[in-house]
MOPAC internal coordinates of N, CA, C and O (Angstrom, degrees):
PM7 1SCF
backbone

  N    0.0000 0     0.00 0     0.00 0    0    0    0
  C    1.4525 1     0.00 0     0.00 0    1    0    0
  C    1.5347 1   108.45 1     0.00 0    2    1    0
  O    1.2310 1   120.72 1   -50.28 1    3    2    1
  N    1.3187 1   116.24 1   129.72 1    3    2    1
  C    1.4623 1   120.21 1  -179.42 1    5    3    2
  C    1.5304 1   110.00 1   -75.63 1    6    5    3
  O    1.2310 1   121.13 1   -13.34 1    7    6    5
  N    1.3231 1   115.45 1   166.66 1    7    6    5
  C    1.4647 1   119.98 1   178.15 1    9    7    6
  C    1.5236 1   111.29 1   -62.54 1   10    9    7
  O    1.2310 1   119.96 1   142.53 1   11   10    9
  N    1.3179 1   117.68 1   -37.47 1   11   10    9
  C    1.4556 1   120.13 1   178.66 1   13   11   10
  C    1.5288 1   110.68 1   -66.70 1   14   13   11
  O    1.2310 1   120.37 1   140.11 1   15   14   13
  N    1.3176 1   116.89 1   -39.89 1   15   14   13
  C    1.4679 1   120.59 1   177.69 1   17   15   14
  C    1.5276 1   110.86 1   -63.12 1   18   17   15
  O    1.2310 1   120.25 1   139.78 1   19   18   17
  N    1.3411 1   117.12 1   -40.22 1   19   18   17
  C    1.4716 1   120.86 1   177.05 1   21   19   18
  C    1.5239 1   110.55 1   -62.38 1   22   21   19
  O    1.2310 1   121.08 1   137.72 1   23   22   21
  N    1.3148 1   115.55 1   -42.28 1   23   22   21
  C    1.4654 1   120.80 1  -179.03 1   25   23   22
  C    1.5320 1   110.73 1   -64.59 1   26   25   23
  O    1.2310 1   120.76 1   131.36 1   27   26   25
  N    1.3184 1   116.15 1   -48.64 1   27   26   25
  C    1.4643 1   120.37 1   178.73 1   29   27   26
  C    1.5235 1   110.58 1   -59.88 1   30   29   27
  O    1.2310 1   120.70 1   137.68 1   31   30   29
  N    1.3113 1   116.26 1   -42.32 1   31   30   29
  C    1.4699 1   121.86 1  -178.18 1   33   31   30
  C    1.5213 1   110.91 1   -59.37 1   34   33   31
  O    1.2310 1   120.15 1   139.78 1   35   34   33
  N    1.3298 1   117.32 1   -40.22 1   35   34   33
  C    1.4658 1   120.59 1   179.25 1   37   35   34
  C    1.5273 1   110.66 1   -59.45 1   38   37   35
  O    1.2310 1   120.19 1   137.94 1   39   38   37
  N    1.3117 1   117.24 1   -42.06 1   39   38   37
  C    1.4698 1   121.34 1   179.00 1   41   39   38
  C    1.5267 1   111.35 1   -70.03 1   42   41   39
  O    1.2310 1   120.61 1   133.72 1   43   42   41
  N    1.3212 1   116.44 1   -46.28 1   43   42   41
  C    1.4653 1   120.90 1  -177.44 1   45   43   42
  C    1.5225 1   110.63 1   -61.52 1   46   45   43
  O    1.2310 1   120.18 1   134.68 1   47   46   45
  N    1.3160 1   117.27 1   -45.32 1   47   46   45
  C    1.4603 1   120.36 1  -178.00 1   49   47   46
  C    1.5244 1   112.47 1   -71.89 1   50   49   47
  O    1.2310 1   119.93 1   139.18 1   51   50   49
  N    1.3206 1   117.74 1   -40.82 1   51   50   49
  C    1.4644 1   120.39 1  -177.71 1   53   51   50
  C    1.5198 1   112.71 1   -73.01 1   54   53   51
  O    1.2310 1   120.67 1   141.50 1   55   54   53
  N    1.3068 1   116.33 1   -38.50 1   55   54   53
  C    1.4548 1   119.19 1  -172.62 1   57   55   54
  C    1.5241 1   113.85 1  -107.72 1   58   57   55
  O    1.2310 1   120.48 1   177.17 1   59   58   57
  N    1.3353 1   116.68 1    -2.83 1   59   58   57
  C    1.4641 1   122.02 1   179.81 1   61   59   58
  C    1.5356 1   111.94 1    52.47 1   62   61   59
  O    1.2310 1   122.11 1  -128.70 1   63   62   61
  N    1.3122 1   113.57 1    51.30 1   63   62   61
  C    1.4611 1   120.73 1   176.64 1   65   63   62
  C    1.5315 1   108.43 1  -116.80 1   66   65   63
  O    1.2310 1   120.75 1   -13.55 1   67   66   65
  N    1.3033 1   116.18 1   166.45 1   67   66   65
  C    1.4563 1   121.47 1   176.79 1   69   67   66
  C    1.5262 1   109.12 1   -89.31 1   70   69   67
  O    1.2310 1   120.99 1   -26.91 1   71   70   69
  N    1.3266 1   115.70 1   153.09 1   71   70   69
  C    1.4680 1   120.23 1   179.39 1   73   71   70
  C    1.5186 1   112.16 1   -54.49 1   74   73   71
  O    1.2310 1   120.33 1   142.25 1   75   74   73
  N    1.3198 1   116.98 1   -37.75 1   75   74   73
  C    1.4643 1   119.21 1  -178.53 1   77   75   74
  C    1.5349 1   112.51 1   -68.23 1   78   77   75
  O    1.2310 1   119.94 1   166.18 1   79   78   77
  N    1.3315 1   117.72 1   -13.82 1   79   78   77
  C    1.4656 1   121.52 1   177.65 1   81   79   78
  C    1.5307 1   113.04 1   -88.59 1   82   81   79
  O    1.2310 1   120.07 1   173.55 1   83   82   81
  N    1.3210 1   117.47 1    -6.45 1   83   82   81
  C    1.4664 1   120.73 1  -174.51 1   85   83   82
  C    1.5353 1   114.28 1   -69.68 1   86   85   83
  O    1.2310 1   118.77 1   135.49 1   87   86   85
  N    1.3243 1   119.96 1   -44.51 1   87   86   85
  C    1.4660 1   118.11 1   178.72 1   89   87   86
  C    1.5323 1   110.55 1   -57.81 1   90   89   87
  O    1.2310 1   121.21 1   -51.48 1   91   90   89
  N    1.3250 1   115.30 1   128.52 1   91   90   89
  C    1.4596 1   120.88 1   179.74 1   93   91   90
  C    1.5174 1   114.76 1    85.59 1   94   93   91
  O    1.2310 1   120.06 1   174.91 1   95   94   93
  N    1.3346 1   117.50 1    -5.09 1   95   94   93
  C    1.4680 1   120.52 1   179.77 1   97   95   94
  C    1.5148 1   109.82 1   -65.32 1   98   97   95
  O    1.2310 1   120.45 1   -46.08 1   99   98   97
  N    1.3366 1   116.74 1   133.92 1   99   98   97
  C    1.4604 1   120.02 1  -177.86 1  101   99   98
  C    1.5272 1   111.72 1  -136.61 1  102  101   99
  O    1.2310 1   121.88 1   -24.15 1  103  102  101
  N    1.3164 1   114.00 1   155.85 1  103  102  101
  C    1.4614 1   122.40 1   178.28 1  105  103  102
  C    1.5190 1   110.09 1   -53.27 1  106  105  103
  O    1.2310 1   120.46 1   -48.81 1  107  106  105
  N    1.3074 1   116.73 1   131.19 1  107  106  105
  C    1.4621 1   125.90 1  -178.44 1  109  107  106
  C    1.5274 1   111.79 1    68.68 1  110  109  107
  O    1.2310 1   120.05 1  -171.79 1  111  110  109
  N    1.3302 1   117.51 1     8.21 1  111  110  109
  C    1.4574 1   121.15 1   177.02 1  113  111  110
  C    1.5184 1   112.28 1   -79.64 1  114  113  111
  O    1.2310 1   120.93 1   159.36 1  115  114  113
  N    1.3217 1   115.84 1   -20.64 1  115  114  113
  C    1.4616 1   122.24 1   174.02 1  117  115  114
  C    1.5216 1   107.25 1  -133.59 1  118  117  115
  O    1.2310 1   120.61 1   -24.38 1  119  118  117
  N    1.3078 1   116.44 1   155.62 1  119  118  117
  C    1.4657 1   120.32 1  -175.17 1  121  119  118
  C    1.5344 1   112.60 1   -61.18 1  122  121  119
  O    1.2310 1   120.35 1   147.23 1  123  122  121
  N    1.3367 1   116.94 1   -32.77 1  123  122  121
  C    1.4654 1   120.41 1  -177.97 1  125  123  122
  C    1.5274 1   112.97 1   -70.24 1  126  125  123
  O    1.2310 1   120.19 1   153.68 1  127  126  125
  N    1.3382 1   117.23 1   -26.32 1  127  126  125
  C    1.4608 1   119.53 1  -177.14 1  129  127  126
  C    1.5244 1   109.17 1   -94.00 1  130  129  127
  O    1.2310 1   122.00 1  -111.82 1  131  130  129
  N    1.3243 1   113.78 1    68.18 1  131  130  129
  C    1.4581 1   121.68 1   173.80 1  133  131  130
  C    1.5220 1   107.36 1  -102.06 1  134  133  131
  O    1.2310 1   119.72 1    12.56 1  135  134  133
  N    1.3188 1   118.14 1  -167.44 1  135  134  133
  C    1.4700 1   120.37 1  -176.22 1  137  135  134
  C    1.5254 1   112.21 1   -64.09 1  138  137  135
  O    1.2310 1   119.88 1   141.62 1  139  138  137
  N    1.3186 1   117.83 1   -38.38 1  139  138  137
  C    1.4678 1   120.58 1   178.94 1  141  139  138
  C    1.5324 1   109.86 1   -70.06 1  142  141  139
  O    1.2310 1   120.56 1   135.00 1  143  142  141
  N    1.3183 1   116.53 1   -45.00 1  143  142  141
  C    1.4598 1   120.58 1   177.22 1  145  143  142
  C    1.5176 1   111.77 1   -60.04 1  146  145  143
  O    1.2310 1   120.88 1   143.98 1  147  146  145
  N    1.3330 1   115.92 1   -36.02 1  147  146  145
  C    1.4643 1   120.78 1   179.60 1  149  147  146
  C    1.5276 1   110.38 1   -63.47 1  150  149  147
  O    1.2310 1   120.43 1   134.85 1  151  150  149
  N    1.3151 1   116.77 1   -45.15 1  151  150  149
  C    1.4640 1   119.49 1  -178.73 1  153  151  150
  C    1.5275 1   111.30 1   -67.82 1  154  153  151
  O    1.2310 1   120.16 1   144.67 1  155  154  153
  N    1.3291 1   117.29 1   -35.33 1  155  154  153
  C    1.4683 1   120.12 1   175.08 1  157  155  154
  C    1.5291 1   110.49 1   -64.01 1  158  157  155
  O    1.2310 1   120.73 1   138.11 1  159  158  157
  N    1.3292 1   116.22 1   -41.89 1  159  158  157
  C    1.4603 1   121.13 1   177.44 1  161  159  158
  C    1.5229 1   110.71 1   -60.56 1  162  161  159
  O    1.2310 1   120.45 1   132.29 1  163  162  161
  N    1.3217 1   116.74 1   -47.71 1  163  162  161
  C    1.4674 1   121.55 1   179.95 1  165  163  162
  C    1.5229 1   110.75 1   -59.74 1  166  165  163
  O    1.2310 1   120.24 1   136.41 1  167  166  165
  N    1.3192 1   117.14 1   -43.59 1  167  166  165
  C    1.4721 1   120.72 1   179.46 1  169  167  166
  C    1.5238 1   110.52 1   -60.60 1  170  169  167
  O    1.2310 1   120.09 1   138.08 1  171  170  169
  N    1.3272 1   117.44 1   -41.92 1  171  170  169
  C    1.4676 1   120.76 1   179.08 1  173  171  170
  C    1.5265 1   111.71 1   -67.54 1  174  173  171
  O    1.2310 1   120.56 1   140.38 1  175  174  173
  N    1.3163 1   116.53 1   -39.62 1  175  174  173
  C    1.4706 1   120.38 1   178.33 1  177  175  174
  C    1.5224 1   110.07 1   -64.99 1  178  177  175
  O    1.2310 1   120.33 1   133.65 1  179  178  177
  N    1.3151 1   116.97 1   -46.35 1  179  178  177
  C    1.4769 1   120.21 1   179.39 1  181  179  178
  C    1.5225 1   110.68 1   -60.31 1  182  181  179
  O    1.2310 1   120.51 1   138.10 1  183  182  181
  N    1.3171 1   116.62 1   -41.90 1  183  182  181
  C    1.4604 1   120.59 1   179.53 1  185  183  182
  C    1.5278 1   111.78 1   -66.58 1  186  185  183
  O    1.2310 1   120.47 1   138.73 1  187  186  185
  N    1.3198 1   116.70 1   -41.27 1  187  186  185
  C    1.4651 1   121.10 1  -178.26 1  189  187  186
  C    1.5199 1   112.51 1   -63.21 1  190  189  187
  O    1.2310 1   120.47 1   145.45 1  191  190  189
  N    1.3335 1   116.70 1   -34.55 1  191  190  189
  C    1.4644 1   120.48 1  -175.63 1  193  191  190
  C    1.5285 1   113.72 1  -108.99 1  194  193  191
  O    1.2310 1   120.00 1   179.90 1  195  194  193
  N    1.3253 1   117.61 1    -0.10 1  195  194  193
  C    1.4634 1   120.72 1   179.04 1  197  195  194
  C    1.5128 1   112.83 1    63.38 1  198  197  195
  O    1.2310 1   120.90 1  -138.50 1  199  198  197
  N    1.3288 1   115.88 1    41.50 1  199  198  197
  C    1.4644 1   121.25 1  -178.88 1  201  199  198
  C    1.5191 1   110.01 1  -125.72 1  202  201  199
  O    1.2310 1   121.03 1   -12.10 1  203  202  201
  N    1.3207 1   115.64 1   167.90 1  203  202  201
  C    1.4556 1   122.12 1   170.27 1  205  203  202
  C    1.5242 1   106.37 1  -127.70 1  206  205  203
  O    1.2310 1   120.80 1   -65.27 1  207  206  205
  N    1.2981 1   116.08 1   114.73 1  207  206  205
  C    1.4589 1   120.92 1  -175.51 1  209  207  206
  C    1.5247 1   111.24 1   -79.71 1  210  209  207
  O    1.2310 1   121.21 1   -35.91 1  211  210  209
  N    1.3304 1   115.29 1   144.09 1  211  210  209
  C    1.4520 1   121.39 1   174.21 1  213  211  210
  C    1.5206 1   108.96 1   -67.84 1  214  213  211
  O    1.2310 1   120.95 1   -28.05 1  215  214  213
  N    1.3236 1   115.80 1   151.95 1  215  214  213
  C    1.4640 1   121.09 1  -179.96 1  217  215  214
  C    1.5216 1   111.70 1   -55.64 1  218  217  215
  O    1.2310 1   120.25 1   137.87 1  219  218  217
  N    1.3238 1   117.13 1   -42.13 1  219  218  217
  C    1.4696 1   120.57 1  -179.92 1  221  219  218
  C    1.5238 1   110.69 1   -59.59 1  222  221  219
  O    1.2310 1   120.54 1   138.74 1  223  222  221
  N    1.3188 1   116.57 1   -41.26 1  223  222  221
  C    1.4668 1   120.34 1  -179.48 1  225  223  222
  C    1.5278 1   111.48 1   -69.91 1  226  225  223
  O    1.2310 1   120.51 1   144.08 1  227  226  225
  N    1.3278 1   116.63 1   -35.92 1  227  226  225
  C    1.4670 1   120.62 1   176.24 1  229  227  226
  C    1.5210 1   109.70 1   -60.10 1  230  229  227
  O    1.2310 1   120.91 1   135.74 1  231  230  229
  N    1.3185 1   115.86 1   -44.26 1  231  230  229
  C    1.4676 1   120.64 1  -179.74 1  233  231  230
  C    1.5207 1   111.94 1   -70.93 1  234  233  231
  O    1.2310 1   120.33 1   145.71 1  235  234  233
  N    1.3354 1   116.97 1   -34.29 1  235  234  233
  C    1.4666 1   121.50 1  -178.54 1  237  235  234
  C    1.5322 1   113.36 1   -74.96 1  238  237  235
  O    1.2310 1   120.13 1   159.93 1  239  238  237
  N    1.3224 1   117.35 1   -20.07 1  239  238  237
  C    1.4629 1   120.37 1  -179.30 1  241  239  238
  C    1.5325 1   108.04 1   -74.36 1  242  241  239
  O    1.2310 1   121.44 1   -96.62 1  243  242  241
  N    1.3094 1   114.85 1    83.38 1  243  242  241
  C    1.4667 1   120.35 1  -172.58 1  245  243  242
  C    1.5243 1   113.84 1  -111.38 1  246  245  243
  O    1.2310 1   120.64 1   173.78 1  247  246  245
  N    1.3256 1   116.38 1    -6.22 1  247  246  245
  C    1.4701 1   120.55 1   174.68 1  249  247  246
  C    1.5303 1   108.48 1  -141.88 1  250  249  247
  O    1.2310 1   121.40 1   -18.52 1  251  250  249
  N    1.3000 1   114.92 1   161.48 1  251  250  249
  C    1.4650 1   121.12 1   176.78 1  253  251  250
  C    1.5292 1   110.33 1   -55.80 1  254  253  251
  O    1.2310 1   120.73 1   133.22 1  255  254  253
  N    1.3211 1   116.22 1   -46.78 1  255  254  253
  C    1.4677 1   121.02 1  -177.96 1  257  255  254
  C    1.5259 1   112.31 1   -68.57 1  258  257  255
  O    1.2310 1   120.17 1   141.89 1  259  258  257
  N    1.3178 1   117.28 1   -38.11 1  259  258  257
  C    1.4600 1   120.16 1  -178.64 1  261  259  258
  C    1.5271 1   110.64 1   -65.04 1  262  261  259
  O    1.2310 1   120.43 1   146.34 1  263  262  261
  N    1.3140 1   116.78 1   -33.66 1  263  262  261
  C    1.4663 1   120.33 1   177.04 1  265  263  262
  C    1.5098 1   111.98 1   -61.13 1  266  265  263
  O    1.2310 1   120.37 1   138.13 1  267  266  265
  N    1.3193 1   116.90 1   -41.87 1  267  266  265
  C    1.4679 1   121.08 1   178.01 1  269  267  266
  C    1.5238 1   109.73 1   -61.76 1  270  269  267
  O    1.2310 1   120.66 1   136.12 1  271  270  269
  N    1.3180 1   116.35 1   -43.88 1  271  270  269
  C    1.4644 1   120.99 1  -179.85 1  273  271  270
  C    1.5325 1   110.82 1   -62.54 1  274  273  271
  O    1.2310 1   120.02 1   132.62 1  275  274  273
  N    1.3198 1   117.56 1   -47.38 1  275  274  273
  C    1.4650 1   121.48 1  -179.50 1  277  275  274
  C    1.5201 1   110.54 1   -61.80 1  278  277  275
  O    1.2310 1   120.47 1   132.30 1  279  278  277
  N    1.3163 1   116.70 1   -47.70 1  279  278  277
  C    1.4633 1   119.86 1  -177.28 1  281  279  278
  C    1.5215 1   112.19 1   -64.79 1  282  281  279
  O    1.2310 1   120.17 1   141.66 1  283  282  281
  N    1.3162 1   117.28 1   -38.34 1  283  282  281
  C    1.4647 1   118.71 1  -178.88 1  285  283  282
  C    1.5221 1   111.73 1   -75.82 1  286  285  283
  O    1.2310 1   119.64 1   137.69 1  287  286  285
  N    1.3218 1   118.30 1   -42.31 1  287  286  285
  C    1.4657 1   121.30 1  -176.03 1  289  287  286
  C    1.5307 1   113.42 1   -77.69 1  290  289  287
  O    1.2310 1   119.74 1   143.03 1  291  290  289
  N    1.3186 1   118.11 1   -36.97 1  291  290  289
  C    1.4605 1   120.39 1  -173.37 1  293  291  290
  C    1.5223 1   114.48 1  -103.38 1  294  293  291
  O    1.2310 1   120.32 1   158.08 1  295  294  293
  N    1.3385 1   117.00 1   -21.92 1  295  294  293
  C    1.4602 1   119.10 1  -175.36 1  297  295  294
  C    1.5258 1   112.87 1  -122.42 1  298  297  295
  O    1.2310 1   120.52 1  -174.63 1  299  298  297
  N    1.3272 1   116.61 1     5.37 1  299  298  297
  C    1.4551 1   121.32 1   174.12 1  301  299  298
  C    1.5092 1   115.50 1    68.59 1  302  301  299
  O    1.2310 1   120.18 1  -158.30 1  303  302  301
  N    1.3326 1   117.27 1    21.70 1  303  302  301
  C    1.4588 1   119.92 1   178.62 1  305  303  302
  C    1.5290 1   107.65 1   -78.30 1  306  305  303
  O    1.2310 1   121.13 1   -55.44 1  307  306  305
  N    1.3254 1   115.44 1   124.56 1  307  306  305
  C    1.4709 1   121.31 1  -178.27 1  309  307  306
  C    1.5195 1   109.75 1   -93.34 1  310  309  307
  O    1.2310 1   120.60 1   -64.57 1  311  310  309
  N    1.3211 1   116.45 1   115.43 1  311  310  309
  C    1.4597 1   121.37 1   179.57 1  313  311  310
  C    1.5328 1   111.99 1   -98.03 1  314  313  311
  O    1.2310 1   119.85 1  -172.55 1  315  314  313
  N    1.3175 1   117.90 1     7.45 1  315  314  313
  C    1.4577 1   122.20 1  -178.11 1  317  315  314
  C    1.5302 1   112.74 1   -96.81 1  318  317  315
  O    1.2310 1   120.02 1  -166.55 1  319  318  317
  N    1.3052 1   117.56 1    13.45 1  319  318  317
  C    1.4687 1   120.91 1  -175.91 1  321  319  318
  C    1.4948 1   111.81 1   -67.24 1  322  321  319
  O    1.2310 1   120.10 1   180.00 1  323  322  321

């Protein structure tokens, strides 16, 4: 499973959305992505990549796209596989 597939899977499983709904998805944009859903998402992302995100990055991960940027720039996750 590629890093992008792991990332998409975390969103699909936590929020019960389809992959095609991920672009443009944002925090509080759907009922499932509330504060509790956000922490569940973060836990799955950290587990998938074996990282521990800084609090600032947890708070900054406010859209599907921003998460990719944070993970690639700050945690070295390669999404170009």
